[in-house]
C-alpha positions as a LaTeX table, in Angstrom:
\begin{tabular}{lrrr}
\hline
Residue & $x$ (\AA) & $y$ (\AA) & $z$ (\AA) \\
\hline
Met1 & 63.37 & 21.85 & $-44.44$ \\
Val2 & 62.86 & 19.94 & $-41.21$ \\
Ala3 & 65.96 & 18.92 & $-39.25$ \\
Tyr4 & 66.98 & 15.32 & $-38.63$ \\
Gly5 & 64.60 & 14.02 & $-35.97$ \\
Gly6 & 62.54 & 17.21 & $-36.26$ \\
Arg7 & 58.80 & 17.67 & $-35.93$ \\
Val8 & 56.26 & 19.58 & $-37.99$ \\
Ala9 & 53.01 & 20.53 & $-36.26$ \\
Val10 & 50.15 & 21.40 & $-38.59$ \\
Ile11 & 47.80 & 23.83 & $-36.84$ \\
Gly12 & 45.10 & 25.09 & $-39.15$ \\
Cys13 & 45.04 & 24.52 & $-42.85$ \\
Arg14 & 43.91 & 26.47 & $-45.90$ \\
Gly15 & 43.95 & 23.54 & $-48.27$ \\
Ser16 & 45.53 & 20.25 & $-49.15$ \\
Ile17 & 49.26 & 19.55 & $-49.07$ \\
Glu18 & 51.39 & 16.88 & $-50.68$ \\
Ile19 & 53.97 & 15.00 & $-48.61$ \\
Asn20 & 56.59 & 12.57 & $-49.88$ \\
Pro21 & 56.93 & 9.92 & $-47.13$ \\
Arg22 & 60.53 & 9.24 & $-48.16$ \\
Asp23 & 61.49 & 12.77 & $-47.12$ \\
Thr24 & 60.19 & 12.18 & $-43.60$ \\
Met25 & 61.75 & 8.72 & $-43.38$ \\
Ala26 & 65.17 & 9.94 & $-44.52$ \\
Lys27 & 65.26 & 12.46 & $-41.68$ \\
Glu28 & 63.35 & 10.30 & $-39.20$ \\
Ser29 & 61.02 & 13.25 & $-38.76$ \\
Cys30 & 57.41 & 13.49 & $-37.63$ \\
Ile31 & 54.39 & 15.36 & $-39.01$ \\
Met32 & 51.49 & 15.81 & $-36.60$ \\
Gly33 & 48.13 & 17.47 & $-36.99$ \\
Val34 & 46.92 & 19.44 & $-33.99$ \\
Ala35 & 43.29 & 20.32 & $-33.23$ \\
Leu36 & 43.36 & 22.78 & $-30.34$ \\
Phe37 & 39.59 & 22.73 & $-29.88$ \\
Phe38 & 39.93 & 19.32 & $-28.17$ \\
Ala39 & 42.32 & 20.69 & $-25.52$ \\
Thr40 & 41.23 & 20.85 & $-21.90$ \\
Pro41 & 41.49 & 24.21 & $-20.09$ \\
Ala42 & 44.63 & 22.93 & $-18.33$ \\
Glu43 & 46.20 & 21.91 & $-21.65$ \\
Ser44 & 45.35 & 25.30 & $-23.13$ \\
Arg45 & 47.08 & 27.05 & $-20.22$ \\
Gln46 & 50.13 & 24.79 & $-20.59$ \\
Cys47 & 50.27 & 25.50 & $-24.33$ \\
Ala48 & 50.07 & 29.26 & $-23.74$ \\
Ala49 & 52.83 & 29.07 & $-21.12$ \\
Leu50 & 55.11 & 27.09 & $-23.43$ \\
Leu51 & 54.51 & 29.47 & $-26.35$ \\
Ser52 & 55.28 & 32.43 & $-24.12$ \\
Ala53 & 58.45 & 30.78 & $-22.82$ \\
Gly54 & 59.57 & 29.99 & $-26.38$ \\
Gly55 & 59.09 & 33.59 & $-27.43$ \\
Glu56 & 61.00 & 34.90 & $-24.43$ \\
Ala57 & 63.84 & 32.37 & $-24.87$ \\
Gly58 & 64.10 & 33.06 & $-28.60$ \\
Trp59 & 63.58 & 29.52 & $-29.92$ \\
Leu60 & 60.07 & 30.37 & $-31.12$ \\
Arg61 & 60.18 & 33.03 & $-33.83$ \\
Pro62 & 56.78 & 33.45 & $-35.51$ \\
Val63 & 56.70 & 34.96 & $-38.98$ \\
Val64 & 54.50 & 38.06 & $-39.04$ \\
Gly65 & 53.30 & 38.93 & $-42.52$ \\
Ser66 & 51.62 & 42.22 & $-41.67$ \\
Gln67 & 50.00 & 44.22 & $-38.89$ \\
Val68 & 46.49 & 45.53 & $-39.51$ \\
Pro69 & 44.28 & 47.76 & $-37.31$ \\
Leu70 & 41.38 & 45.87 & $-35.73$ \\
Asp71 & 38.80 & 47.96 & $-37.60$ \\
Gln72 & 40.21 & 46.54 & $-40.86$ \\
Ala73 & 39.78 & 42.88 & $-39.74$ \\
Pro74 & 37.24 & 42.03 & $-42.47$ \\
Gln75 & 39.68 & 43.13 & $-45.19$ \\
Ala76 & 42.56 & 41.29 & $-43.48$ \\
His77 & 40.47 & 38.11 & $-43.35$ \\
His78 & 39.65 & 38.45 & $-47.04$ \\
Asp79 & 43.33 & 39.03 & $-47.89$ \\
Ile80 & 44.62 & 35.95 & $-46.02$ \\
Ile81 & 41.98 & 33.68 & $-47.59$ \\
Gln82 & 42.36 & 35.02 & $-51.14$ \\
Cys83 & 46.17 & 35.44 & $-51.24$ \\
Pro84 & 47.77 & 32.19 & $-52.44$ \\
Gly85 & 51.18 & 31.52 & $-50.98$ \\
Ala86 & 50.83 & 34.04 & $-48.14$ \\
Ala87 & 53.82 & 33.99 & $-45.79$ \\
Gly88 & 53.45 & 34.76 & $-42.14$ \\
Lys89 & 50.43 & 35.72 & $-40.14$ \\
Ile90 & 48.32 & 38.84 & $-40.05$ \\
Val91 & 48.35 & 40.43 & $-36.60$ \\
Leu92 & 45.39 & 42.61 & $-35.66$ \\
Thr93 & 46.43 & 45.64 & $-33.61$ \\
Met94 & 44.37 & 47.79 & $-31.28$ \\
\hline
\end{tabular}
């Protein structure tokens, strides 16, 4: 599903995945793992600014699976871990 020359950034993981290298070669694409806990404070600020800009410009469109009140965070955490094939993210609201 990645475009020709596209990039996939893996941030967080709930388990193993299987990748066929021929699929990435055919599209000359790139798959990169990202560990944000190694980022410097300056890199974290830059990342936040770029994410904000992408949301405002419309080229970053996160998939939100559900919105859950903060007091139900334990149940939301259980649901995301135990639900195989979950799509989108759970957003905690205040």
